[in-house]
TORKEPA-214415 format. One record per residue (C-alpha): residue in one letter; x, y, z; residue number from 1. Coordinates in steps of 0.05 Angstrom, whole numbers, plus 5000, padded with zeros to 4 digits. Layout:
<lumnus>
+----+------+------+------+-----+
: aa :    u :    v :    w :   i :
+----+------+------+------+-----+
:  a :    X :    Y :    Z : NUM :
...
+----+------+------+------+-----+
</lumnus>
This chain:
<lumnus>
+----+------+------+------+-----+
: aa :    u :    v :    w :   i :
+----+------+------+------+-----+
:  m : 7165 : 5875 : 0631 :   1 :
:  i : 7225 : 5880 : 0584 :   2 :
:  e : 7218 : 5850 : 0515 :   3 :
:  l : 7268 : 5847 : 0458 :   4 :
:  d : 7241 : 5826 : 0391 :   5 :
:  n : 7290 : 5809 : 0335 :   6 :
:  v : 7337 : 5863 : 0360 :   7 :
:  a : 7403 : 5880 : 0327 :   8 :
:  m : 7457 : 5929 : 0349 :   9 :
:  s : 7514 : 5956 : 0307 :  10 :
:  y : 7574 : 5999 : 0323 :  11 :
:  g : 7613 : 6035 : 0268 :  12 :
:  g : 7583 : 5992 : 0214 :  13 :
:  g : 7599 : 5926 : 0250 :  14 :
:  e : 7542 : 5885 : 0279 :  15 :
:  l : 7553 : 5866 : 0352 :  16 :
:  l : 7485 : 5834 : 0366 :  17 :
:  s : 7436 : 5803 : 0317 :  18 :
:  e : 7367 : 5772 : 0319 :  19 :
:  i : 7361 : 5778 : 0395 :  20 :
:  s : 7293 : 5760 : 0423 :  21 :
:  l : 7277 : 5753 : 0497 :  22 :
:  q : 7222 : 5767 : 0547 :  23 :
:  l : 7241 : 5782 : 0620 :  24 :
:  a : 7179 : 5758 : 0656 :  25 :
:  p : 7159 : 5784 : 0725 :  26 :
:  g : 7197 : 5747 : 0779 :  27 :
:  s : 7245 : 5712 : 0732 :  28 :
:  f : 7320 : 5703 : 0744 :  29 :
:  h : 7370 : 5702 : 0687 :  30 :
:  f : 7445 : 5696 : 0682 :  31 :
:  l : 7477 : 5725 : 0619 :  32 :
:  t : 7545 : 5696 : 0599 :  33 :
:  g : 7592 : 5702 : 0540 :  34 :
:  p : 7664 : 5719 : 0526 :  35 :
:  s : 7693 : 5788 : 0538 :  36 :
:  g : 7671 : 5834 : 0482 :  37 :
:  a : 7611 : 5791 : 0463 :  38 :
:  g : 7562 : 5846 : 0479 :  39 :
:  k : 7536 : 5832 : 0549 :  40 :
:  t : 7540 : 5905 : 0572 :  41 :
:  t : 7509 : 5928 : 0506 :  42 :
:  f : 7452 : 5878 : 0516 :  43 :
:  l : 7438 : 5906 : 0586 :  44 :
:  k : 7440 : 5978 : 0560 :  45 :
:  l : 7387 : 5959 : 0509 :  46 :
:  c : 7345 : 5932 : 0567 :  47 :
:  y : 7343 : 5999 : 0602 :  48 :
:  a : 7342 : 6044 : 0540 :  49 :
:  a : 7412 : 6071 : 0548 :  50 :
:  l : 7421 : 6049 : 0476 :  51 :
:  m : 7370 : 6045 : 0420 :  52 :
:  p : 7371 : 5983 : 0376 :  53 :
:  t : 7392 : 5992 : 0303 :  54 :
:  a : 7339 : 5941 : 0284 :  55 :
:  g : 7282 : 5905 : 0318 :  56 :
:  q : 7239 : 5928 : 0376 :  57 :
:  v : 7252 : 5937 : 0451 :  58 :
:  r : 7192 : 5946 : 0496 :  59 :
:  l : 7195 : 5971 : 0567 :  60 :
:  f : 7132 : 5953 : 0607 :  61 :
:  g : 7092 : 5946 : 0543 :  62 :
:  t : 7117 : 6009 : 0507 :  63 :
:  d : 7164 : 6011 : 0447 :  64 :
:  v : 7225 : 6052 : 0468 :  65 :
:  r : 7225 : 6087 : 0400 :  66 :
:  t : 7158 : 6120 : 0418 :  67 :
:  m : 7182 : 6143 : 0486 :  68 :
:  d : 7207 : 6213 : 0499 :  69 :
:  r : 7261 : 6230 : 0551 :  70 :
:  d : 7211 : 6237 : 0608 :  71 :
:  d : 7178 : 6170 : 0590 :  72 :
:  i : 7246 : 6136 : 0591 :  73 :
:  a : 7264 : 6168 : 0657 :  74 :
:  l : 7200 : 6143 : 0689 :  75 :
:  a : 7210 : 6073 : 0661 :  76 :
:  r : 7281 : 6072 : 0688 :  77 :
:  r : 7255 : 6084 : 0759 :  78 :
:  r : 7227 : 6014 : 0752 :  79 :
:  i : 7295 : 5986 : 0732 :  80 :
:  g : 7354 : 5984 : 0780 :  81 :
:  v : 7423 : 5978 : 0748 :  82 :
:  v : 7487 : 5956 : 0782 :  83 :
:  h : 7542 : 5979 : 0735 :  84 :
:  q : 7607 : 5942 : 0724 :  85 :
:  d : 7648 : 6004 : 0737 :  86 :
:  v : 7616 : 6030 : 0801 :  87 :
:  q : 7615 : 6106 : 0804 :  88 :
:  f : 7602 : 6146 : 0867 :  89 :
:  l : 7609 : 6219 : 0887 :  90 :
:  d : 7671 : 6213 : 0929 :  91 :
:  h : 7657 : 6276 : 0971 :  92 :
:  l : 7590 : 6248 : 0995 :  93 :
:  p : 7582 : 6194 : 1049 :  94 :
:  v : 7556 : 6125 : 1030 :  95 :
:  a : 7486 : 6140 : 1055 :  96 :
:  d : 7480 : 6202 : 1011 :  97 :
:  n : 7506 : 6165 : 0951 :  98 :
:  v : 7456 : 6108 : 0960 :  99 :
:  a : 7400 : 6159 : 0969 : 100 :
:  l : 7417 : 6199 : 0906 : 101 :
:  p : 7360 : 6168 : 0864 : 102 :
:  l : 7311 : 6190 : 0918 : 103 :
:  t : 7340 : 6260 : 0920 : 104 :
:  v : 7338 : 6267 : 0844 : 105 :
:  s : 7266 : 6243 : 0841 : 106 :
:  g : 7244 : 6289 : 0898 : 107 :
:  r : 7227 : 6231 : 0944 : 108 :
:  d : 7278 : 6248 : 0998 : 109 :
:  t : 7228 : 6247 : 1055 : 110 :
:  l : 7229 : 6225 : 1128 : 111 :
:  d : 7196 : 6158 : 1111 : 112 :
:  e : 7248 : 6146 : 1057 : 113 :
:  s : 7303 : 6161 : 1106 : 114 :
:  v : 7278 : 6105 : 1150 : 115 :
:  n : 7277 : 6059 : 1089 : 116 :
:  l : 7349 : 6081 : 1073 : 117 :
:  r : 7373 : 6060 : 1142 : 118 :
:  e : 7338 : 5992 : 1135 : 119 :
:  l : 7368 : 5983 : 1066 : 120 :
:  l : 7439 : 5998 : 1089 : 121 :
:  s : 7429 : 5948 : 1146 : 122 :
:  w : 7404 : 5896 : 1096 : 123 :
:  v : 7467 : 5902 : 1053 : 124 :
:  g : 7511 : 5902 : 1115 : 125 :
:  l : 7533 : 5974 : 1110 : 126 :
:  k : 7497 : 6006 : 1169 : 127 :
:  a : 7562 : 6018 : 1205 : 128 :
:  r : 7593 : 6049 : 1142 : 129 :
:  a : 7536 : 6098 : 1127 : 130 :
:  d : 7581 : 6159 : 1141 : 131 :
:  a : 7643 : 6132 : 1106 : 132 :
:  l : 7666 : 6163 : 1041 : 133 :
:  p : 7669 : 6119 : 0978 : 134 :
:  p : 7746 : 6118 : 0974 : 135 :
:  e : 7746 : 6087 : 1044 : 136 :
:  l : 7705 : 6026 : 1022 : 137 :
:  s : 7731 : 5958 : 1003 : 138 :
:  g : 7712 : 5928 : 0935 : 139 :
:  g : 7657 : 5886 : 0967 : 140 :
:  e : 7629 : 5945 : 1005 : 141 :
:  r : 7627 : 5986 : 0941 : 142 :
:  q : 7588 : 5932 : 0905 : 143 :
:  r : 7538 : 5925 : 0962 : 144 :
:  a : 7530 : 6001 : 0963 : 145 :
:  a : 7518 : 5999 : 0888 : 146 :
:  l : 7465 : 5946 : 0897 : 147 :
:  a : 7431 : 5987 : 0952 : 148 :
:  r : 7430 : 6048 : 0906 : 149 :
:  a : 7401 : 6006 : 0850 : 150 :
:  v : 7343 : 5980 : 0892 : 151 :
:  i : 7326 : 6041 : 0935 : 152 :
:  m : 7270 : 6062 : 0888 : 153 :
:  s : 7240 : 5992 : 0895 : 154 :
:  p : 7247 : 5975 : 0821 : 155 :
:  d : 7212 : 5916 : 0788 : 156 :
:  v : 7276 : 5895 : 0751 : 157 :
:  i : 7349 : 5892 : 0773 : 158 :
:  l : 7403 : 5888 : 0720 : 159 :
:  a : 7473 : 5874 : 0746 : 160 :
:  d : 7534 : 5879 : 0701 : 161 :
:  e : 7591 : 5835 : 0727 : 162 :
:  p : 7574 : 5852 : 0800 : 163 :
:  t : 7625 : 5803 : 0828 : 164 :
:  g : 7682 : 5818 : 0779 : 165 :
:  n : 7728 : 5854 : 0828 : 166 :
:  i : 7711 : 5820 : 0895 : 167 :
:  d : 7731 : 5756 : 0929 : 168 :
:  w : 7691 : 5692 : 0929 : 169 :
:  e : 7662 : 5701 : 0999 : 170 :
:  m : 7635 : 5770 : 0981 : 171 :
:  s : 7610 : 5744 : 0914 : 172 :
:  q : 7568 : 5694 : 0952 : 173 :
:  r : 7541 : 5749 : 0997 : 174 :
:  l : 7522 : 5792 : 0938 : 175 :
:  l : 7489 : 5732 : 0903 : 176 :
:  q : 7449 : 5718 : 0966 : 177 :
:  l : 7423 : 5790 : 0966 : 178 :
:  l : 7401 : 5784 : 0893 : 179 :
:  v : 7367 : 5717 : 0907 : 180 :
:  e : 7330 : 5750 : 0965 : 181 :
:  l : 7306 : 5805 : 0918 : 182 :
:  n : 7282 : 5753 : 0869 : 183 :
:  r : 7243 : 5719 : 0925 : 184 :
:  m : 7209 : 5786 : 0937 : 185 :
:  g : 7184 : 5782 : 0865 : 186 :
:  k : 7238 : 5823 : 0831 : 187 :
:  t : 7262 : 5805 : 0761 : 188 :
:  i : 7337 : 5794 : 0761 : 189 :
:  m : 7389 : 5791 : 0706 : 190 :
:  i : 7463 : 5782 : 0722 : 191 :
:  a : 7515 : 5789 : 0668 : 192 :
:  t : 7576 : 5749 : 0689 : 193 :
:  h : 7634 : 5708 : 0662 : 194 :
:  d : 7640 : 5672 : 0730 : 195 :
:  l : 7611 : 5602 : 0719 : 196 :
:  n : 7625 : 5585 : 0792 : 197 :
:  l : 7576 : 5639 : 0812 : 198 :
:  i : 7523 : 5608 : 0767 : 199 :
:  r : 7536 : 5539 : 0797 : 200 :
:  a : 7532 : 5568 : 0867 : 201 :
:  a : 7462 : 5593 : 0851 : 202 :
:  k : 7438 : 5521 : 0841 : 203 :
:  g : 7392 : 5501 : 0897 : 204 :
:  q : 7378 : 5574 : 0915 : 205 :
:  v : 7340 : 5598 : 0855 : 206 :
:  q : 7310 : 5573 : 0789 : 207 :
:  a : 7349 : 5611 : 0737 : 208 :
:  r : 7356 : 5612 : 0662 : 209 :
:  v : 7427 : 5615 : 0635 : 210 :
:  l : 7434 : 5654 : 0570 : 211 :
:  r : 7497 : 5660 : 0529 : 212 :
:  i : 7516 : 5711 : 0476 : 213 :
:  a : 7557 : 5677 : 0422 : 214 :
:  g : 7566 : 5694 : 0349 : 215 :
:  r : 7524 : 5757 : 0358 : 216 :
:  r : 7464 : 5716 : 0379 : 217 :
:  l : 7430 : 5698 : 0445 : 218 :
:  q : 7428 : 5625 : 0461 : 219 :
:  l : 7400 : 5583 : 0519 : 220 :
:  a : 7464 : 5557 : 0551 : 221 :
:  g : 7429 : 5501 : 0589 : 222 :
:  a : 7368 : 5478 : 0625 : 223 :
:  d : 7342 : 5514 : 0686 : 224 :
:  l : 7390 : 5511 : 0744 : 225 :
+----+------+------+------+-----+
</lumnus>
């Protein structure tokens, strides 16, 4: 689905990532750890073609990103849901409209999709907050809205960048449970996090690989959880 083959990434002449190889198989679950500044966000951006590697090859669903034009990348990204670390919403639109933005942009804002939107908001526990504006949401509600927006196009892969970084432990557990449920539906999940307690909490719920970025390289941090 997403493959990185001997990938390197440099900024301003300095190499941040080097010799990165990984295959995200259908239905797999990965945690990505590493110290702040190690390159976790950069790694995720390579996985959805927001950045192009300075060396090596990234393939999205079998196609080298270097051979893809803007439309090709846009179509591939519909199959990849991203929960960004810094959640951004349009503050003048209610939660439901913010979550539905990917549908609106893609021209899929139909009656059937509206039914799916209501079901999705209920699934993330935001049915009662559908008409609230983003500034009125708590941190946990914002993260759940971000997850709903990331999955509304029914992507094959969900990439989450520090999704529990600004919420309490109880809400972190709730968000983890939602991601585990998505994985059980067959979705491929990768969560970048510095929260080792979150990784430990996943034990018994999901079989996950723990990867660590250290010294510019990607390492297997331990056996399957």
